[in-house]
N, C-alpha and C positions, 0 to 999 in steps of 0.2 A: 895342972888343973884338968879335971875330967872333961871330956867332950860332952856337950849336951845335944842330943838329937831330938828334933821337934817331932812330936807324935801327932799325927792327924786326928782331929776331933771329928765326931759324927757330923757336926755342923759344917766344917770345912769340906768334908767329903761330899756331903749333900750339895753344897754350893758348887763344887767342882763338877759333879754329875750334871747339875743344872746347866752349867756353862757348856759342857760337852754336848748335852742334848740340844741346846739352842744352836750351837755352831754346826753340828752334824745335820740338823734339820734344815737349816738355811742352805747348806751346801748340797744336800740331797734334792731339795726342791729345785734349786737352780740347775743342777745336772740333769734331773729328770725332765723338766720342761724344755731346757735347751737341747738335750739329746734327742727327744722325740721330734722337736721342730726341725732340727738339722737333718735328721734321717728322712722325714717326710718331704722336705724341700729338695733334698738330694735325689730322691727317686723320681722327681718330676723334671729333672735335667737330663741333658744328653750324656749317655754313658759310652756310646761307641758310634763309629762312622765307617763308611766304606763305599764301594762302588759296585754296581751291578751291570753286567753286559747284556744288552738286548739288541734286537735287530735295529741297526741304524746307529749304534754307538753305546756309550755308557752314561749312566746318570748316578748321582750320589744318593746314598741311603744313610739314615741316622736312626738310632734307637735310644729311647729314654730308659731310665731306670725301671719304670713301671712296665716297659715292654720286655725287659730282660727277666725281671723277677718281681713278684708282688709281695714277697716275704718281708723285706725290710719295712715297708710301709705298714703292713698289717701288724708286725711286732711292735712298731713304734706306737701305734694306737693302743695296743694291749699294755705296753709299758706305761703310757700316760694314764690309762685307766687304773692300773695297779698303783701308781704313785698316789692317786687320789684315794683309792680304797684302803691304803695303809692306815689312814686316820679313822676309818669306820670300824676297824676290828682291833682286837687286843690279843695278847699272849700268842697261842698257837696259830690263830688266824692271821695275826700280823706277820708272823714268821713265814707262813705260807705265801701271803701276798708279796712280801719282800723277796722271797725266792723266785716268784713268778716275774717280778720286776727285773731281777738280775738275769734270769734266763732269757727274757725278752731282749735284753741288751746283748747277751752273748749270741743269741740267734741272729740278731741284726748284723753283728760283726761278721759271723760266718757266711750269711747269705750275701752280704755286700762283697766280701772277698771272693766268693765263688763267682759272682756276677761280673767282677772286674775284668775277667779274661774270657767271658762268654761270647760266643759268636752265633749262637743258635737263633737269636731274635733277628739278626741281620740276614742270616742265611734264609730264614723263612720269608723275609721281605723280598730278597733277591729272587726266590722261587716264584713268588706271587707276581713280581714285576715282569719276569721273563716268560712266565708260563711253563717253565721247565722245573719239575719238582726236584731235579738233581742239581740245580744251579746253586752256586755259593757266592758269597760276597768276596770282592777283591779289595786289595789295599786297605785291609782292616786296621783300625787304630782305636784306642780307648782314651777317654778323658780322665780327669782326676775326681770326678764326682762320685764314683763308687767308694773312694777312700774318704770322701767327706761323709758318706753314709756310715762308713766304719767308725769314724770319729763320733758320730751321733750315737752309735751302738755302745761305744766305750763309755760315754757319759751316762747312758741308761744303766749299764752294768755297774758303774761306780755308785749310782744312786741306790741300786738294789743292794750292793754290799754294805753301804752305810745304813740302810734300813735294817739289814740283818744284824749288824753290829750294835747300832745305837737305837733301834726302833723302840725298845722297851722304855727309853727315856722320853719319847715323844708323846705329846698329848693326844687324846682320842676324842672323837665326837661324843658328847655326853647325851644321855637319854634319861627319861624320867623313871623308867622301869627296867629291870633286868630282863633277860630273855625269857625267864619263866613267868613273867607278868607280875611278880611280886614287887611292891613298892620298895625303893631303896631306903636303907637306913638314913637317919638324919646325918648330913655331912658334919665332920668335925670342924671346929672353929679354925679358920685360916688367918694367920698373921700376915698382912700384906707387906710387912717390912722384912719378912723372911722368905727369900726366893725358894728355899727348899720346901716350904709349906705349900707354896703356889704350885710347884711342879708335882708334888705328891697328890694334891687335889686334882690336877689335870689328869694325872695317870689313873686316878680312881674314877674319872669321868664326871667329876663334880665341877660346878661353876665356882671358881675361887672368889668371884666378886660378890657372891651371895645373892645375885639377882634372881 
């Protein structure tokens, strides 16, 4: 008996694309929001500590992530803004914003890794405390918070990669007029029982509810 191979129908392929779009959208939103939050929180924590020698003894010094570098926090804000902007643009614009989101994640990872072994911030504090510009910090040690910022950057990078791969399946903010100011054509009838019709309408920027 001959083997029978199931051939995907356009309807099943559209339903599969709709499921992929919903799943990737949910994961990207979670990764983007969580990654930006984690990176911002990590930069406000203590990244390094040491001691400075001054007349009369030594005293402890600490440096927060924001003292070491402001790049992770700035890129986390950029990534969060890009995550929102993904839904305001389409086609090439969406790809550009998705790339920006991915780059902000990669930049956050690189900056946090570089700052994980930095001693410049504490050396500067030691020089200020001792009044000697050549003074450096002693007994330098680092915490795990820079690597928490790295994790936040990885999540932002993942959100950007998902947007690059599946962004075309995500809905966009609808508008009444196209960019040239011309009214849009009358939207095609949408069958609410067919998920593929709903997603196609959202992709065109139409309201599938007909409101």
